[in-house]
C-alpha positions as CSV (number, residue, x, y, z in Angstrom):
1,X,13.0,27.6,13.4
2,X,9.7,25.7,13.5
3,X,9.0,22.8,15.8
4,X,7.0,19.7,16.7
5,X,6.4,18.4,20.2
6,X,7.6,14.9,20.7
7,X,5.2,12.9,22.9
8,X,5.7,9.3,24.1
9,X,2.1,8.1,24.7
10,X,0.6,10.7,27.1
11,X,3.9,12.3,28.2
12,X,5.7,15.1,26.5
13,X,9.3,14.0,26.1
14,X,11.0,16.6,23.8
15,X,10.8,18.6,20.6
16,X,11.9,18.2,17.0
17,X,12.9,21.3,15.1
18,X,13.8,22.1,11.5
19,X,16.3,24.8,10.7
20,X,14.8,26.7,7.9
21,X,18.2,27.8,6.5
22,X,19.4,24.2,5.9
23,X,18.5,21.7,3.3
24,X,15.7,19.4,4.4
25,X,18.0,16.4,4.5
26,X,20.2,18.1,7.1
27,X,17.8,20.3,9.0
28,X,16.6,18.4,12.0
29,X,17.6,18.7,15.7
30,X,15.9,17.1,18.7
31,X,16.1,17.8,22.4
32,X,14.6,15.9,25.4
33,X,12.7,18.0,28.0
34,X,14.3,18.2,31.4
35,X,10.9,17.2,32.9
36,X,11.1,13.9,30.9
37,X,14.7,13.2,31.8
38,X,13.9,13.6,35.5
39,X,11.2,11.0,35.5
40,X,12.2,7.6,37.0
41,X,10.9,5.6,34.1
42,X,12.3,7.9,31.4
43,X,13.8,6.2,28.3
44,X,15.3,7.4,25.1
45,X,13.6,7.3,21.7
46,X,16.3,4.8,20.6
47,X,19.8,3.8,21.6
48,X,21.0,6.1,18.8
49,X,19.4,9.1,20.6
50,X,20.5,8.6,24.2
51,X,19.2,10.5,27.2
52,X,21.6,13.0,28.7
53,X,22.7,12.8,32.3
54,X,20.1,14.1,34.7
55,X,20.9,17.6,35.8
56,X,23.9,17.8,33.7
57,X,22.6,20.1,31.0
58,X,22.3,19.1,27.3
59,X,22.9,20.2,23.8
60,X,20.3,19.4,21.2
61,X,20.9,16.2,19.3
62,X,21.4,16.7,15.6
63,X,23.0,15.1,12.6
64,X,22.2,11.8,10.8
65,X,21.0,9.9,13.9
66,X,18.1,12.3,14.4
67,X,17.2,12.4,10.7
68,X,17.2,8.6,10.3
69,X,15.2,7.9,13.4
70,X,12.4,10.1,12.3
71,X,12.6,9.3,8.6
72,X,12.3,5.6,9.5
73,X,8.8,6.3,10.9
74,X,7.6,7.1,7.3
75,X,6.6,4.9,4.4
76,X,9.1,3.7,1.8
77,X,9.0,3.1,-1.9
78,X,5.8,3.6,-3.9
79,X,3.8,4.2,-0.7
80,X,6.1,7.1,0.2
81,X,6.0,8.6,-3.3
82,X,2.2,8.6,-3.3
83,X,1.9,10.0,0.2
84,X,4.5,12.7,-0.3
85,X,3.0,13.7,-3.6
86,X,-0.5,13.9,-2.1
87,X,1.0,16.2,0.6
88,X,2.9,18.3,-1.9
89,X,6.1,17.5,0.1
90,X,9.6,16.8,-1.4
91,X,10.7,13.2,-0.9
92,X,13.6,14.3,1.4
93,X,11.5,16.6,3.6
94,X,11.0,14.4,6.6
95,X,9.9,17.2,8.9
96,X,7.0,18.5,6.8
97,X,5.8,14.9,6.2
98,X,5.8,14.2,9.9
99,X,3.9,17.4,10.6
100,X,1.1,16.0,8.6
101,X,1.4,12.3,9.4
102,X,3.0,12.0,12.9
103,X,0.0,12.2,15.2
104,X,-0.1,8.3,15.4
105,X,3.2,6.8,14.5
106,X,4.8,3.5,15.3
107,X,5.6,2.9,18.9
108,X,4.6,5.5,21.5
109,X,5.6,8.5,19.4
110,X,3.2,11.3,18.7
111,X,4.3,14.4,16.9
112,X,2.1,17.5,17.5
113,X,2.3,21.1,16.4
114,X,4.6,23.2,18.7
115,X,1.7,25.2,20.1
116,X,-0.6,22.2,21.0
117,X,0.5,21.9,24.6
118,X,-0.9,18.3,24.5
119,X,-4.4,19.5,23.7
120,X,-6.6,16.7,22.3
121,X,-6.6,17.1,18.6
122,X,-8.6,14.1,17.7
123,X,-12.0,13.7,16.2
124,X,-14.9,11.2,16.6
125,X,-14.1,7.6,15.5
126,X,-15.0,7.3,11.9
127,X,-16.4,3.9,10.8
128,X,-14.9,2.2,7.8
129,X,-17.5,0.1,6.0
130,X,-16.3,-3.0,4.2
131,X,-17.8,-1.7,0.9
132,X,-15.9,1.6,1.2
133,X,-12.7,-0.3,2.0
134,X,-13.2,-2.4,-1.1
135,X,-13.7,0.7,-3.2
136,X,-10.5,2.3,-1.9
137,X,-8.5,-0.9,-2.5
138,X,-9.6,-1.1,-6.1
139,X,-8.9,2.6,-6.9
140,X,-5.5,3.1,-5.1
141,X,-3.9,4.6,-8.2
142,X,-6.4,7.5,-8.1
143,X,-5.8,8.3,-4.4
144,X,-3.2,7.1,-2.0
145,X,-4.5,4.4,0.4
146,X,-3.3,6.4,3.4
147,X,-5.6,9.4,2.5
148,X,-9.1,9.2,3.9
149,X,-11.6,12.1,4.0
150,X,-8.9,14.3,2.5
151,X,-6.6,13.7,5.4
152,X,-3.3,11.8,5.5
153,X,-3.7,9.1,8.2
154,X,-0.8,7.9,10.3
155,X,2.9,7.5,9.7
156,X,3.3,3.8,8.9
157,X,6.7,2.5,7.8
158,X,7.2,0.0,5.0
159,X,6.5,-0.1,1.2
160,X,3.2,-1.9,1.4
161,X,-0.2,-0.1,1.6
162,X,-1.7,-0.3,5.0
163,X,-4.0,1.7,7.2
164,X,-4.4,1.8,11.0
165,X,-7.8,1.2,12.5
166,X,-9.4,0.9,15.9
167,X,-11.3,-2.4,16.2
168,X,-14.4,-2.6,18.4
169,X,-17.0,-5.3,18.3
170,X,-16.1,-6.4,14.8
171,X,-16.2,-2.9,13.3
172,X,-13.2,-0.9,12.0
173,X,-12.8,2.8,12.8
174,X,-10.3,5.5,11.8
175,X,-9.4,7.3,15.0
176,X,-7.2,10.3,15.9
177,X,-6.5,11.5,19.4
178,X,-4.3,11.3,22.5
179,X,-6.4,8.7,24.4
180,X,-7.4,6.5,21.5
181,X,-5.2,5.0,18.8
182,X,-5.3,2.4,16.1
183,X,-5.2,-1.1,17.5
184,X,-4.8,-3.0,14.2
185,X,-3.4,-2.6,10.7
186,X,-5.3,-3.5,7.6
187,X,-3.0,-4.7,4.8
188,X,-4.5,-5.3,1.3
189,X,-2.7,-7.2,-1.4
190,X,-0.2,-5.1,-3.4
191,X,-1.3,-4.1,-6.9
192,X,1.4,-6.2,-8.7
193,X,-0.1,-9.4,-10.1
194,X,2.7,-11.6,-8.7
195,X,1.8,-10.4,-5.2
196,X,-2.0,-10.6,-5.3
197,X,-2.0,-13.6,-2.9
198,X,0.3,-11.9,-0.3
199,X,-2.5,-11.7,2.4
200,X,-2.9,-15.5,2.2
201,X,0.8,-16.1,2.1
202,X,1.5,-13.9,5.2
203,X,-1.5,-15.2,7.0
204,X,-0.3,-18.8,6.6
205,X,3.3,-18.0,7.6
206,X,2.3,-16.0,10.6
207,X,0.0,-18.7,11.9
208,X,2.7,-21.3,11.2
209,X,5.4,-19.3,13.1
210,X,3.1,-19.3,16.2
211,X,2.7,-23.1,15.9
212,X,6.5,-23.7,16.2
213,X,7.2,-21.4,19.1
214,X,7.8,-17.9,17.7
215,X,6.3,-14.9,19.3
216,X,4.3,-13.3,16.5
217,X,1.7,-10.6,16.0
218,X,-1.9,-11.9,15.9
219,X,-3.5,-12.0,12.5
220,X,-6.9,-12.5,10.9
221,X,-7.9,-13.0,7.3
222,X,-10.9,-11.0,6.0
223,X,-12.6,-10.5,2.7
224,X,-14.2,-7.2,1.7
225,X,-14.5,-9.1,-0.8
226,X,-10.8,-8.5,-1.6
227,X,-8.5,-10.4,0.8
228,X,-7.0,-8.2,3.6
229,X,-4.8,-9.1,6.5
230,X,-5.9,-7.7,9.9
231,X,-2.8,-7.5,12.1
232,X,-3.1,-6.7,15.8
233,X,-0.6,-4.0,16.8
234,X,1.8,-5.2,19.6
235,X,2.7,-1.5,20.2
236,X,-0.8,-0.9,21.5
237,X,-2.5,-2.0,24.7
238,X,-6.2,-1.6,25.0
239,X,-7.3,-0.6,28.5
240,X,-10.5,-1.7,30.2
241,X,-12.1,1.8,29.8
242,X,-11.6,1.7,26.0
243,X,-8.5,3.9,26.0
244,X,-5.4,2.7,24.1
245,X,-2.0,2.9,25.6
246,X,0.9,3.3,23.2
247,X,4.0,1.1,23.8
248,X,7.3,2.3,22.5
249,X,8.8,0.2,19.7
250,X,11.6,0.8,17.3
251,X,12.8,-1.2,14.3
252,X,16.4,-2.4,14.0
253,X,17.4,0.5,11.7
254,X,16.2,3.0,14.3
255,X,18.0,1.1,17.0
256,X,21.3,1.3,15.1
257,X,20.8,4.8,13.8
258,X,20.9,4.0,10.1
259,X,18.6,4.9,7.2
260,X,16.0,2.5,5.9
261,X,18.0,2.3,2.7
262,X,20.5,0.1,4.6
263,X,17.9,-2.3,5.9
264,X,19.5,-5.0,3.7
265,X,23.1,-6.0,4.3
266,X,24.3,-5.7,0.7
267,X,24.0,-2.3,-1.0
268,X,24.7,-1.2,-4.5
269,X,24.7,-3.3,-7.6
270,X,27.2,-5.8,-9.1
271,X,29.6,-3.7,-11.2
272,X,32.2,-5.2,-13.5
273,X,32.1,-8.5,-11.7
274,X,32.5,-7.0,-8.2
275,X,30.0,-8.0,-5.5
276,X,27.9,-5.3,-3.9
277,X,29.3,-3.8,-0.7
278,X,28.1,-5.0,2.7
279,X,27.4,-1.6,4.2
280,X,23.9,-2.4,5.4
281,X,22.6,-3.9,8.6
282,X,23.8,-7.4,9.3
283,X,22.7,-10.1,11.8
284,X,25.8,-9.7,13.9
285,X,25.0,-6.0,14.3
286,X,21.4,-6.8,15.3
287,X,22.5,-9.5,17.8
288,X,25.0,-6.8,19.1
289,X,22.0,-4.7,20.3
290,X,21.2,-7.4,22.9
291,X,23.9,-6.0,25.1
292,X,21.1,-3.5,26.0
293,X,18.5,-6.2,26.5
294,X,17.0,-6.8,30.0
295,X,16.8,-10.5,29.1
296,X,19.6,-11.2,26.6
297,X,19.3,-15.0,26.7
298,X,15.6,-15.0,25.9
299,X,16.0,-12.4,23.2
300,X,19.0,-14.2,21.7
301,X,16.9,-17.3,21.3
302,X,14.1,-15.3,19.8
303,X,16.4,-13.8,17.2
304,X,17.9,-17.2,16.4
305,X,14.4,-18.7,15.9
306,X,13.5,-15.8,13.7
307,X,16.6,-16.3,11.5
308,X,16.1,-20.0,11.1
309,X,12.4,-19.8,10.5
310,X,12.9,-17.1,7.8
311,X,15.4,-19.4,6.0
312,X,13.2,-22.5,6.2
313,X,10.1,-20.7,4.8
314,X,12.1,-19.0,2.0
315,X,11.7,-15.4,3.1
316,X,14.0,-13.5,0.8
317,X,13.1,-10.2,2.3
318,X,13.7,-10.6,6.0
319,X,15.5,-7.3,6.4
320,X,16.3,-5.0,9.4
321,X,13.0,-3.1,9.3
322,X,11.2,-6.4,9.8
323,X,12.7,-6.7,13.2
324,X,11.6,-4.5,16.1
325,X,12.4,-4.0,19.8
326,X,10.3,-2.7,22.7
327,X,12.1,0.2,24.5
328,X,11.7,1.2,28.1
329,X,13.8,2.3,31.1
330,X,15.1,-1.2,31.4
331,X,16.6,-1.3,27.9
332,X,15.5,-3.3,24.8
333,X,13.4,-6.4,24.3
334,X,12.8,-8.2,21.1
335,X,9.2,-7.6,19.9
336,X,6.9,-10.1,18.2
337,X,7.7,-11.1,14.7
338,X,5.7,-9.7,11.7
339,X,5.8,-9.5,7.9
340,X,6.6,-13.3,7.6
341,X,6.2,-14.5,4.1
342,X,7.4,-17.2,1.8
343,X,9.1,-15.3,-1.0
344,X,10.8,-18.1,-2.9
345,X,7.8,-20.2,-4.0
346,X,7.3,-20.4,-7.7
347,X,5.6,-17.5,-9.4
348,X,5.8,-15.2,-6.3
349,X,8.2,-12.7,-7.9
350,X,10.7,-12.3,-5.1
351,X,14.4,-12.9,-5.5
352,X,15.9,-16.0,-3.9
353,X,18.7,-14.2,-2.1
354,X,18.8,-13.4,1.6
355,X,18.5,-9.8,2.8
356,X,21.0,-10.4,5.6
357,X,23.7,-13.1,5.3
358,X,24.1,-16.2,7.4
359,X,27.8,-16.1,7.8
360,X,28.8,-15.0,4.4
361,X,26.0,-16.8,2.5
362,X,23.4,-14.7,0.8
363,X,21.8,-17.6,-1.1
364,X,19.9,-20.3,0.7
365,X,21.7,-23.2,-1.0
366,X,25.0,-21.7,0.1
367,X,24.1,-21.8,3.8
368,X,26.5,-24.6,4.7
369,X,27.8,-25.9,8.1
370,X,30.7,-23.4,7.7
371,X,28.2,-20.5,7.1
372,X,26.3,-21.5,10.2
373,X,29.4,-21.8,12.3
374,X,30.6,-18.4,11.2
375,X,27.1,-16.9,12.0
376,X,27.2,-18.4,15.5
377,X,30.6,-17.0,16.2
378,X,29.9,-13.5,15.0
379,X,26.5,-13.4,16.7
380,X,27.7,-14.8,20.1
381,X,25.6,-18.0,19.9
382,X,26.7,-21.2,21.4
383,X,27.0,-23.8,18.6
384,X,25.1,-26.3,20.7
385,X,22.2,-23.9,21.0
386,X,22.2,-23.3,17.2
387,X,22.3,-27.0,16.4
388,X,19.4,-27.8,18.8
389,X,17.2,-25.0,17.5
390,X,18.0,-25.8,13.8
391,X,17.3,-29.5,14.2
392,X,14.1,-28.8,16.2
393,X,12.6,-26.5,13.6
394,X,13.7,-28.7,10.6
395,X,11.9,-31.6,12.3
396,X,8.7,-29.7,13.5
397,X,8.1,-27.2,10.7
398,X,7.1,-29.5,7.8
399,X,4.7,-31.5,10.0
400,X,3.2,-28.3,11.4
401,X,2.9,-26.8,7.9
402,X,1.1,-29.9,6.6
403,X,-1.4,-29.8,9.5
404,X,-2.0,-26.0,9.1
405,X,-2.5,-26.3,5.4
406,X,-5.3,-28.9,6.0
407,X,-6.9,-26.7,8.7
408,X,-6.8,-23.6,6.5
409,X,-8.0,-25.4,3.3
410,X,-11.2,-23.3,3.3
411,X,-9.3,-20.0,3.8
412,X,-6.0,-20.2,2.0
413,X,-5.9,-21.2,-1.7
414,X,-4.3,-24.6,-2.3
415,X,-1.8,-23.1,-4.7
416,X,-0.5,-20.9,-1.9
417,X,-0.4,-23.5,0.8
418,X,1.1,-26.1,-1.5
419,X,3.8,-23.7,-2.7
420,X,4.9,-22.8,0.8
421,X,4.8,-26.4,1.9
422,X,7.1,-27.4,-1.0
423,X,9.7,-24.8,0.0
424,X,9.6,-25.8,3.6
425,X,10.0,-29.5,2.9
426,X,12.9,-28.9,0.6
427,X,14.8,-26.4,2.8
428,X,14.1,-28.3,6.1
429,X,15.5,-31.5,4.6
430,X,18.6,-29.8,3.4
431,X,19.2,-27.9,6.6
432,X,18.6,-31.0,8.8
433,X,21.6,-32.6,7.1
434,X,23.6,-29.4,7.5
435,X,22.9,-29.3,11.3
436,X,24.7,-32.6,11.8
437,X,28.0,-31.1,10.6
438,X,28.0,-27.7,12.3
439,X,29.5,-29.0,15.5
440,X,32.5,-30.5,13.7
441,X,33.6,-27.1,12.3
442,X,36.8,-25.9,14.0
443,X,37.4,-29.2,15.8
């Protein structure tokens, strides 16, 4: 067996091993260290990988929950194919990929070689000039965006190209070490023509969400000269002495112990007139995680606002890996929102369906009072709370979007702002009338 040390920020918490005589897809086991379990503030990597009782002995954790937790740290889609090809690693070999990419993963996790004993393995901060970044963006087909100086940088989930950087006095640096970590993510536009304005789209929607009361990651728009979105990482805390503390965060798939392939509720394709199965993550399952929240009322409101906002801006890709939770010894807390986009505006190239149903509705114009009432019942939300929040956002969002579009006229192309505003006006008007009838369902 070979192994990787599992660190949570600056504390060694366990190990991850691969059994060489097994297929890569079934080869992982994980065990917490007794020294970590004994600590007062100890917490699990995720609810799907619970801590054993103190002093009670433990068997290694293995099976699908271990595999999916660690696999969910890695990129998806084209970003994964490019990264794994550059490493010469099979697509299902999570362990080998993490051995190369796991030194600075999402949350507090650091994966180090089994003989490192926590030794600093980092190098000096490496400045990323804007000109070089522009060159790399324009030539991504020749070299994966995650590879810099011949080294694969970071394990960053998602299908979109991104790179983690440490920001200091307006300059961007690649960093690698136990006491310093990336504080921001740089997200260029995808290569597909239909998605070239995604940085503007996401910038507008993230700013708008903050205006109407959602807790969101802070964002900035930069040009190198290509547009890039600079996103402040909420799983990092910069200390006064320049060091960076890692805060543990997991996405909803990790919390539930399922693969990223199930991040959307419906799986499979329509076959012979039959609807796809609903084996993926659903909103009721995500709301069910709040039984482990230290502040369930606050977190339930945050998830409700997230759900309504995504519908009103036309985000057809609001899936389970776009929801995250802080983890500590007190349980779970909903993390700030991220990856907010309008996917249904004309010409954007996204499908109009919902990644997770509201009630049984997967299409926005099928979200009726009955669908909302079903959603509220399954998610444990008081109908009155749902109606109040839905009416508030339907009333405030169009006005806030109009004002923001005017403020950002010099930053966001008019075609982007106008397209998003059109979707918001239409959906807000429709849902405002829907809200009036939700309370009558079941009377």
